[in-house]
C-alpha positions as CSV (number, residue, x, y, z in Angstrom):
1,M,-79.6,149.7,9.1
2,Q,-81.0,152.7,7.2
3,T,-83.2,151.9,4.2
4,R,-84.5,153.7,1.1
5,I,-86.8,151.1,-0.3
6,T,-88.7,152.3,-3.4
7,P,-92.2,153.8,-2.7
8,Q,-93.8,151.2,-5.0
9,L,-92.4,148.3,-3.0
10,L,-93.1,150.0,0.4
11,A,-96.8,150.1,-0.6
12,T,-96.8,146.3,-0.5
13,L,-96.9,144.0,2.6
14,A,-93.7,142.3,1.4
15,G,-91.9,145.6,1.0
16,R,-92.8,146.8,4.5
17,E,-91.8,143.4,5.9
18,A,-88.4,143.7,4.1
19,E,-87.9,147.1,5.5
20,Q,-88.5,145.9,9.1
21,I,-86.1,143.0,8.7
22,L,-83.4,145.2,7.2
23,R,-83.7,147.7,10.0
24,S,-83.2,144.9,12.5
25,C,-79.8,144.0,11.1
26,V,-76.8,145.7,12.7
27,H,-74.2,144.1,10.3
28,C,-72.3,142.6,13.2
29,G,-71.1,139.7,11.1
30,F,-71.7,136.9,13.6
31,C,-73.7,135.1,10.9
32,T,-70.7,134.7,8.6
33,A,-69.1,132.3,11.0
34,T,-71.9,129.8,10.6
35,C,-72.7,130.2,6.9
36,P,-71.7,127.1,4.9
37,T,-71.2,128.9,1.6
38,Y,-69.1,131.7,3.1
39,Q,-66.9,129.0,4.7
40,L,-66.5,127.3,1.3
41,L,-66.0,130.4,-0.9
42,G,-64.6,133.0,1.4
43,D,-66.6,135.7,-0.4
44,E,-68.5,138.3,1.7
45,L,-71.2,138.4,-1.1
46,D,-71.8,134.6,-0.5
47,G,-72.5,135.1,3.2
48,P,-75.6,136.4,5.0
49,R,-74.3,139.8,5.7
50,G,-73.3,140.4,2.0
51,R,-76.6,139.0,0.7
52,I,-78.6,141.2,3.0
53,Y,-76.7,144.2,1.6
54,Q,-77.3,143.1,-2.0
55,I,-81.0,142.6,-1.3
56,K,-81.2,146.0,0.3
57,R,-79.7,147.6,-2.8
58,L,-82.1,145.7,-5.0
59,L,-85.1,146.8,-3.1
60,E,-83.8,150.4,-3.2
61,G,-83.8,150.3,-7.0
62,A,-80.3,149.0,-7.9
63,P,-80.0,147.0,-11.1
64,A,-80.9,143.3,-11.0
65,T,-77.7,141.7,-12.2
66,V,-76.6,138.2,-13.1
67,S,-74.0,138.4,-10.4
68,L,-76.7,139.2,-7.8
69,Q,-78.8,136.2,-9.0
70,Q,-75.8,133.9,-8.6
71,H,-75.0,135.0,-5.1
72,L,-78.6,134.6,-4.0
73,D,-79.0,131.3,-5.8
74,R,-75.9,130.0,-3.9
75,C,-77.7,130.5,-0.5
76,L,-78.9,127.1,0.9
77,L,-81.6,128.8,3.1
78,C,-80.3,126.7,5.9
79,R,-81.0,129.4,8.4
80,A,-78.0,128.7,10.5
81,C,-77.4,132.5,10.4
82,E,-80.8,133.0,12.1
83,T,-79.8,130.8,14.9
84,T,-76.6,132.7,15.4
85,C,-77.9,136.2,14.9
86,P,-78.1,138.2,18.2
87,S,-80.6,140.7,16.7
88,G,-83.1,138.1,15.5
89,V,-82.9,139.0,11.8
90,A,-85.5,137.0,9.8
91,Y,-82.9,136.3,7.0
92,G,-84.9,133.5,5.4
93,R,-87.9,135.6,4.8
94,L,-85.8,138.5,3.5
95,L,-84.2,136.1,1.0
96,E,-87.6,134.9,-0.2
97,I,-88.6,138.5,-0.8
98,G,-85.4,139.4,-2.5
99,R,-85.5,136.3,-4.8
100,E,-89.1,137.0,-5.7
101,Q,-88.4,140.6,-6.6
102,L,-85.3,139.6,-8.6
103,E,-87.3,136.9,-10.5
104,Q,-89.6,139.7,-11.7
105,L,-86.8,142.0,-12.7
106,R,-84.3,139.6,-14.2
107,P,-85.7,136.7,-16.2
108,R,-83.5,133.6,-16.2
109,Q,-81.8,132.1,-19.2
110,L,-83.8,129.4,-21.0
111,P,-81.9,126.3,-19.7
112,D,-82.2,127.5,-16.1
113,R,-85.9,128.3,-16.6
114,L,-86.5,124.9,-18.2
115,T,-84.7,123.0,-15.3
116,R,-86.7,124.8,-12.7
117,Y,-90.0,124.3,-14.6
118,L,-89.3,120.5,-14.8
119,L,-88.5,120.4,-11.1
120,R,-91.7,122.1,-10.2
121,K,-93.8,119.9,-12.5
122,I,-92.2,116.6,-11.4
123,L,-91.0,116.5,-7.8
124,P,-94.3,117.5,-6.1
125,Y,-96.2,114.8,-7.9
126,P,-95.4,111.2,-6.7
127,K,-96.8,109.4,-9.8
128,R,-94.7,111.6,-12.2
129,F,-91.7,111.3,-10.0
130,Q,-92.1,107.5,-9.8
131,R,-92.2,107.2,-13.6
132,L,-89.1,109.4,-13.9
133,L,-87.3,107.2,-11.3
134,E,-88.3,104.0,-13.0
135,S,-87.1,105.3,-16.4
136,A,-83.7,106.5,-14.8
137,R,-82.9,103.2,-13.1
138,P,-81.9,101.3,-16.3
139,I,-79.5,104.1,-17.3
140,R,-78.2,104.7,-13.8
141,G,-74.6,103.9,-14.9
142,L,-74.7,106.4,-17.7
143,L,-75.6,109.4,-15.5
144,P,-73.2,111.8,-13.9
145,P,-72.1,110.3,-10.5
146,Y,-73.7,113.0,-8.4
147,L,-77.1,112.1,-10.0
148,A,-76.6,108.4,-10.2
149,R,-76.0,107.9,-6.5
150,T,-79.3,109.7,-5.7
151,I,-81.3,107.1,-7.6
152,P,-82.0,104.2,-5.2
153,R,-82.3,100.7,-6.4
154,K,-85.7,99.2,-6.4
155,G,-86.4,97.8,-3.0
156,S,-88.9,95.3,-1.6
157,A,-92.4,96.3,-0.6
158,P,-92.2,98.0,2.9
159,G,-95.1,96.1,4.4
160,E,-98.7,96.7,5.4
161,W,-100.0,99.8,7.1
162,P,-101.3,99.1,10.7
163,R,-105.0,98.3,10.7
164,S,-105.8,99.1,14.3
165,R,-108.4,101.8,15.0
166,H,-107.4,103.6,18.1
167,P,-109.4,106.4,19.8
168,R,-106.5,108.7,19.3
169,R,-105.9,109.7,15.7
170,M,-103.4,111.9,14.0
171,L,-103.0,112.9,10.3
172,L,-100.0,112.3,8.2
173,L,-98.5,114.5,5.6
174,D,-97.5,111.6,3.2
175,G,-95.3,113.9,1.2
176,C,-94.3,113.7,-2.5
177,V,-90.7,112.6,-2.9
178,Q,-90.4,110.5,0.3
179,P,-93.1,107.9,-0.5
180,V,-91.4,107.2,-3.7
181,L,-87.8,107.1,-2.5
182,A,-88.3,105.6,0.9
183,P,-91.9,104.4,1.7
184,S,-90.6,102.6,4.7
185,I,-90.2,105.8,6.7
186,N,-93.9,106.7,7.0
187,L,-94.7,103.1,7.5
188,A,-92.3,103.0,10.4
189,A,-93.9,106.1,11.9
190,A,-97.3,104.5,11.7
191,R,-96.1,101.3,13.4
192,V,-94.4,103.2,16.2
193,L,-97.5,105.3,16.9
194,D,-99.7,102.2,16.6
195,R,-97.6,100.7,19.4
196,L,-98.3,103.8,21.4
197,G,-102.1,103.6,20.8
198,I,-102.3,106.2,18.1
199,S,-103.7,105.7,14.6
200,L,-101.8,107.6,11.8
201,V,-104.2,108.5,9.1
202,R,-103.3,109.2,5.4
203,L,-105.7,111.4,3.4
204,P,-105.1,110.9,-0.4
205,A,-106.5,114.4,-1.2
206,A,-103.4,116.0,0.5
207,G,-100.2,116.3,-1.4
208,C,-97.0,118.2,-1.6
209,C,-96.5,120.7,1.2
210,G,-95.6,123.4,-1.3
211,A,-91.9,123.8,-0.3
212,V,-90.6,122.8,-3.7
213,A,-92.6,125.5,-5.5
214,L,-91.7,128.2,-2.9
215,H,-88.0,127.5,-3.0
216,L,-88.1,127.6,-6.8
217,N,-89.7,131.1,-6.7
218,D,-93.3,130.1,-7.5
219,P,-95.1,131.4,-4.3
220,E,-98.5,131.2,-6.0
221,A,-98.1,127.4,-6.7
222,A,-97.0,127.0,-3.1
223,R,-100.1,128.8,-1.8
224,S,-102.3,126.5,-4.1
225,S,-100.7,123.4,-2.5
226,A,-101.3,124.8,1.0
227,R,-105.0,125.5,0.2
228,R,-105.5,122.0,-1.2
229,N,-103.9,120.4,2.0
230,I,-106.0,122.6,4.3
231,D,-109.2,121.5,2.5
232,A,-108.1,117.9,2.8
233,W,-107.3,118.0,6.5
234,W,-109.8,120.5,7.9
235,P,-112.8,118.0,8.3
236,A,-110.6,115.5,10.0
237,L,-109.3,118.1,12.5
238,E,-112.8,119.2,13.2
239,A,-113.7,115.5,13.8
240,G,-111.1,115.2,16.5
241,A,-107.7,114.4,14.9
242,E,-105.1,115.6,17.4
243,A,-102.3,116.8,15.1
244,I,-100.7,116.8,11.6
245,I,-97.6,114.7,11.7
246,T,-94.5,115.0,9.4
247,T,-91.6,112.7,9.2
248,A,-89.6,115.0,6.8
249,S,-88.4,118.0,8.7
250,G,-88.4,120.2,5.6
251,C,-92.1,119.5,5.1
252,G,-92.8,120.1,8.8
253,L,-91.2,123.6,8.6
254,M,-93.3,124.4,5.6
255,L,-96.6,123.4,7.3
256,K,-95.6,125.6,10.3
257,E,-95.3,128.6,8.0
258,Y,-98.7,128.2,6.3
259,D,-100.0,131.0,8.5
260,R,-97.5,133.4,6.9
261,L,-97.9,132.0,3.4
262,L,-101.7,132.6,3.4
263,R,-102.1,135.6,5.8
264,E,-103.4,137.8,3.0
265,D,-106.0,135.2,1.9
266,P,-109.3,136.1,3.6
267,D,-110.8,132.6,3.0
268,Y,-107.8,130.7,4.3
269,A,-105.9,132.9,6.8
270,T,-107.6,131.6,9.9
271,K,-107.5,128.0,8.8
272,A,-103.9,128.3,7.9
273,Q,-103.1,129.5,11.4
274,C,-104.9,126.5,12.8
275,I,-103.0,124.1,10.5
276,A,-99.7,125.7,11.5
277,N,-100.5,125.3,15.2
278,A,-101.6,121.7,14.7
279,S,-98.4,120.6,12.8
280,R,-95.9,118.6,14.6
281,D,-92.7,116.8,13.8
282,I,-92.9,113.1,14.8
283,A,-90.3,113.8,17.4
284,E,-92.5,116.4,19.1
285,I,-95.2,113.8,19.5
286,L,-92.9,111.0,20.8
287,N,-91.4,113.4,23.3
288,H,-94.6,113.3,25.3
289,E,-95.4,109.6,24.9
290,P,-94.4,106.6,27.1
291,L,-91.4,105.3,25.1
292,D,-90.9,102.3,27.4
293,R,-93.5,100.5,25.3
294,L,-91.0,100.5,22.5
295,G,-88.2,98.7,24.3
296,E,-84.6,99.7,24.5
297,G,-82.3,99.9,21.5
298,I,-82.5,97.1,19.0
299,G,-81.3,94.3,21.1
300,R,-77.9,95.9,21.8
301,V,-76.6,99.5,22.1
302,R,-75.4,100.7,18.7
303,R,-73.2,103.7,18.0
304,I,-75.2,106.2,15.9
305,A,-74.2,109.5,14.3
306,F,-77.2,111.7,14.0
307,H,-77.4,114.4,11.3
308,A,-79.7,117.1,12.5
309,P,-81.3,118.7,9.3
310,C,-81.2,122.5,9.1
311,T,-85.0,122.5,8.8
312,L,-85.2,120.7,12.2
313,Q,-82.6,122.6,14.2
314,H,-82.6,126.1,12.6
315,G,-86.1,126.1,11.0
316,Q,-88.3,124.4,13.5
317,H,-86.0,125.3,16.4
318,L,-85.9,121.7,17.8
319,P,-82.2,121.2,18.4
320,G,-81.3,118.1,20.4
321,L,-84.9,116.7,20.5
322,V,-84.3,113.6,18.4
323,E,-80.9,113.0,20.0
324,G,-82.5,112.9,23.4
325,L,-85.2,110.4,22.3
326,L,-82.5,108.1,20.9
327,R,-80.4,108.2,24.0
328,Q,-83.5,107.6,26.1
329,L,-84.0,104.4,24.2
330,G,-80.5,103.2,24.8
331,F,-78.7,104.2,21.6
332,Q,-75.2,105.7,21.9
333,L,-74.7,108.8,19.9
334,T,-71.3,109.9,18.6
335,Q,-70.0,113.4,18.7
336,V,-70.5,115.3,15.4
337,P,-68.2,118.3,14.9
338,D,-69.9,121.4,13.4
339,A,-73.3,119.8,13.7
340,H,-74.9,123.1,12.9
341,L,-73.7,123.1,9.3
342,C,-75.8,122.1,6.3
343,C,-75.1,118.9,4.4
344,G,-75.8,120.5,1.0
345,S,-79.1,118.9,0.2
346,A,-81.4,121.9,0.8
347,G,-84.3,120.7,-1.3
348,S,-83.5,121.2,-5.0
349,Y,-80.1,122.8,-4.2
350,S,-78.2,119.6,-4.7
351,I,-79.5,119.6,-8.3
352,L,-79.2,123.3,-9.1
353,Q,-75.8,123.7,-7.3
354,P,-74.2,120.3,-7.6
355,R,-70.6,121.4,-7.0
356,L,-71.2,123.2,-3.8
357,A,-73.7,120.6,-2.6
358,R,-71.1,117.8,-3.1
359,Q,-68.4,119.7,-1.2
360,L,-70.8,120.3,1.7
361,G,-71.9,116.7,1.6
362,K,-68.4,115.4,1.8
363,A,-67.6,117.7,4.7
364,K,-70.7,116.6,6.5
365,L,-69.9,112.9,6.1
366,K,-66.4,113.5,7.4
367,A,-67.9,115.0,10.5
368,L,-70.5,112.3,10.9
369,T,-68.0,109.5,10.5
370,S,-65.3,111.0,12.8
371,G,-66.8,109.2,15.8
372,R,-66.8,105.8,14.0
373,P,-70.5,105.1,14.1
374,E,-72.2,102.0,12.9
375,L,-74.8,103.9,11.0
376,I,-76.0,107.4,10.3
377,A,-79.5,108.6,11.1
378,S,-81.3,111.8,10.0
379,A,-84.8,113.3,10.0
380,N,-85.2,114.4,6.4
381,I,-85.5,112.5,3.2
382,G,-83.5,115.1,1.3
383,C,-80.5,114.8,3.5
384,L,-80.6,111.0,3.5
385,N,-80.8,110.9,-0.3
386,H,-78.1,113.5,-0.8
387,L,-75.6,111.7,1.5
388,Q,-76.2,108.2,0.3
389,G,-73.5,106.7,-1.9
390,M,-70.8,109.1,-0.6
391,N,-70.0,106.7,2.2
392,G,-70.4,102.9,2.9
393,L,-72.3,103.3,6.1
394,P,-76.0,102.7,6.2
395,L,-78.2,105.8,6.3
396,V,-81.7,105.6,7.8
397,H,-84.4,107.8,9.1
398,W,-84.3,107.7,12.9
399,I,-87.9,106.7,13.2
400,E,-87.0,103.4,11.5
401,L,-84.7,102.6,14.4
402,L,-87.6,103.0,16.8
403,D,-89.7,100.7,14.6
404,R,-87.0,98.1,14.7
405,S,-86.8,98.5,18.5
406,A,-90.5,97.9,18.9
407,Q,-90.4,94.9,16.6
408,H,-87.5,93.4,18.6
409,R,-89.4,93.9,21.8
410,R,-92.5,92.2,20.4
411,R,-90.4,89.2,19.4
412,S,-88.7,89.0,22.8
413,E,-92.0,89.2,24.7
414,K,-93.3,86.0,23.1
415,S,-92.6,83.1,25.3
416,P,-92.0,79.5,23.9
417,V,-95.5,78.6,25.0
418,E,-97.0,81.4,23.0
419,R,-95.0,80.4,19.9
420,R,-96.0,76.8,20.1
421,P,-98.7,75.8,17.6
422,M,-102.1,74.9,18.9
423,V,-103.0,71.2,18.6
């Protein structure tokens, strides 16, 4: 594709990167077949090819219009188009550049600015988010249904963190939203790794990965989050920690892109590359561990529908990894039609684009339940929270299934003699 990007923009690294990405696109249209919003709306401008053309015109000096803003906002950034593209177009990065440029040229209306500001100032901070959640629970019934169903009822304490100190240590990105909505997920990961002889270490100085700010067009705040996390993890990595573990695939993708995020920072570029290289989804770790220590299934084979988050299959390029681990442990996975399509969560997308998000969520649940599973598992807190309440089936993080498996085996290994009280 020929480009005529403005000289001012071409003088920047982002401008040169955008030109390279645009030139790699041949406008074949394969991407439209896997784009969720194009399938819903049937509008070329709401598909990857149309958005690429609109971004190209913007970078060449075309007016920054409200219509352009709407079409770019409707993109989920699921990256299914990247998986499909035969030319390897880095669409996700091009969209980030386009949105950042558009944000500078076309200020948003006050209500939209206020909503995005509140999301940036609340979601990445667990204490603030916890207070908001606690204040929303009493009025849950008065909220719009799409918001009410995302507010979980207060659950019981998840349990104690394993106290074993193993020679092998790994660091955990605790996250921001997940510890508030579902603290049992990270605890399950710690228990499973403890069973495998690995200590999972939480460092309080680390916080949000920065994805919330980046997706809300605040790249500098995202870079600040990345620098804070690097400072928190660096001494532990130098002291022998093997990896940085994530149980939320969205956060994992963000960590693996720290090198790109901070490549122009002379003080952090090298460290950011090391952090990106050390970051692993929990499935990547378990894929190389002796899972026979965990037992098979949870006492009986159960039919599970696995929802592969976009950030896992399209972002981190780990399709089929979790499914293989679950089958290895004796679980039966049902077929999920159109498994490549997004559920509509997409970070803050379900809040900013509720109508489209609900349509995508309902379509995803129809596909997930078509094989009549007993429960639905996923690998990202955003997907789990978005889909809950749309269907009566239980939704869990897949690592929680492995935790239950390990606990079942521990109980079954105890003989009557071992359970008898000492006298």
